[in-house]
C-alpha positions in Angstrom: 84.8 -36.3 21.7 85.2 -39.8 20.4 83.1 -42.8 21.0 81.3 -41.5 24.1 80.2 -38.3 22.4 77.0 -37.1 24.0 77.8 -38.9 27.3 81.4 -37.8 27.7 80.9 -36.6 31.2 79.5 -39.5 33.3 76.8 -42.1 33.5 75.5 -44.0 36.6 74.9 -47.8 36.4 72.0 -49.1 38.4 72.3 -52.3 40.4 70.2 -54.3 37.9 72.8 -53.9 35.2 75.4 -55.7 37.4 72.8 -58.3 38.2 72.2 -59.0 34.5 75.9 -59.9 34.3 76.1 -61.8 37.6 73.0 -63.9 36.9 73.3 -64.3 33.1 69.9 -62.6 32.7 68.2 -61.6 29.5 70.1 -58.5 28.2 73.5 -59.7 29.5 75.2 -59.0 26.2 74.4 -55.3 26.2 74.9 -54.8 30.0 78.3 -56.5 29.6 79.2 -54.3 26.6 78.5 -51.1 28.7 80.6 -52.5 31.5 83.4 -53.4 29.1 83.5 -49.8 27.8 83.9 -48.7 31.4 86.6 -51.2 32.1 88.5 -50.2 28.9 88.3 -46.5 30.0 86.2 -45.6 27.0 83.4 -44.5 29.2 83.3 -42.7 32.5 80.8 -44.2 35.0 79.9 -44.1 38.6 77.8 -46.0 41.1 76.0 -45.0 44.2 77.7 -46.0 47.5 74.4 -47.9 48.1 75.1 -50.2 45.1 78.0 -51.9 46.8 76.2 -53.4 49.8 73.2 -54.2 47.7 75.3 -56.2 45.3 77.1 -57.9 48.1 73.8 -58.8 49.8 72.3 -60.2 46.6 75.5 -62.2 45.8 76.1 -63.5 49.3 72.7 -65.3 49.1 74.0 -67.2 46.1 77.6 -68.0 47.1 80.0 -68.0 50.1 80.6 -64.5 51.6 84.3 -64.3 50.6 83.4 -65.2 47.0 80.6 -62.6 47.0 83.0 -59.9 48.3 85.6 -60.8 45.7 83.1 -60.8 42.8 81.7 -57.4 43.9 85.2 -55.9 44.3 86.1 -56.9 40.8 82.8 -55.7 39.3 83.1 -52.2 40.8 86.7 -51.7 39.6 86.9 -48.6 37.4 83.8 -47.0 38.8 83.7 -43.8 40.7 81.6 -44.1 43.9 79.2 -41.3 44.7 79.1 -41.0 48.5 75.7 -41.5 50.0 75.1 -38.4 52.1 72.2 -36.6 53.9 71.4 -34.4 50.9 70.9 -37.4 48.6 68.7 -39.1 51.3 66.6 -35.9 51.8 66.1 -35.6 48.1 65.1 -39.2 47.8 62.6 -38.9 50.7 61.1 -35.8 49.1 60.9 -37.4 45.7 57.7 -38.5 44.0 59.4 -41.7 43.0 57.7 -44.8 44.5 60.9 -46.8 45.2 63.2 -45.2 47.7 66.3 -47.2 46.5 65.6 -46.0 42.9 65.3 -42.4 44.2 68.7 -42.8 45.9 70.2 -44.0 42.6 68.6 -41.1 40.7 69.9 -38.4 43.1 73.3 -40.1 43.3 73.4 -39.7 39.5 72.5 -36.0 39.9 75.2 -35.6 42.6 77.7 -37.4 40.4 76.9 -34.9 37.6 75.8 -37.7 35.3 74.2 -37.1 32.0 72.5 -40.5 32.0 71.4 -43.3 34.3 71.5 -46.8 32.8 68.9 -49.2 34.2 66.6 -52.0 33.3 63.6 -50.5 35.1 63.0 -47.2 33.5 59.4 -47.2 34.6 60.4 -46.6 38.2 62.3 -43.4 37.3 59.3 -41.2 36.9 61.1 -37.9 37.3 63.9 -38.0 34.8 63.8 -34.5 33.4 67.2 -33.8 34.9 69.1 -36.6 33.1 68.4 -39.3 30.6 67.2 -42.7 31.9 68.1 -45.4 29.4 68.3 -49.1 29.1 71.7 -50.5 28.1 70.4 -51.0 24.6 69.2 -47.4 24.3 72.4 -46.1 25.7 74.6 -48.1 23.3 72.3 -47.1 20.4 72.8 -43.5 21.3 76.5 -44.1 21.4 76.5 -45.9 18.1 78.2 -48.9 19.7 77.4 -52.2 18.0 76.4 -55.0 20.3 
């Protein structure tokens, strides 16, 4: 299976992984490494359709609208987008997860047939028996990628 053995199907990246890179936050190196693997087509990844407007909203607060759109457009290149539909919303509403947006991310990962969800806030994903919920560092370690 090559370098993505174990996660050869698909992973979902949470919004906070993009924000690590956009804001130069702690952990940027590993978040950037995961995104580079996706950009280089060495890893298959998706995002929830909800991720796009959230990223634009957060970036538009920090820069002109046109710049925010351009930055988000480039950032999501190479990702499959899991459509946000009624089923995902219903599952998120029924979920025991405290954060509705995180529940949408989680059920988008399930819908996208992901084997892992990569996030900075594992503690908010309380029901992860259906897929692995990993930090970028944990994900890269499992993949044997040096960072």
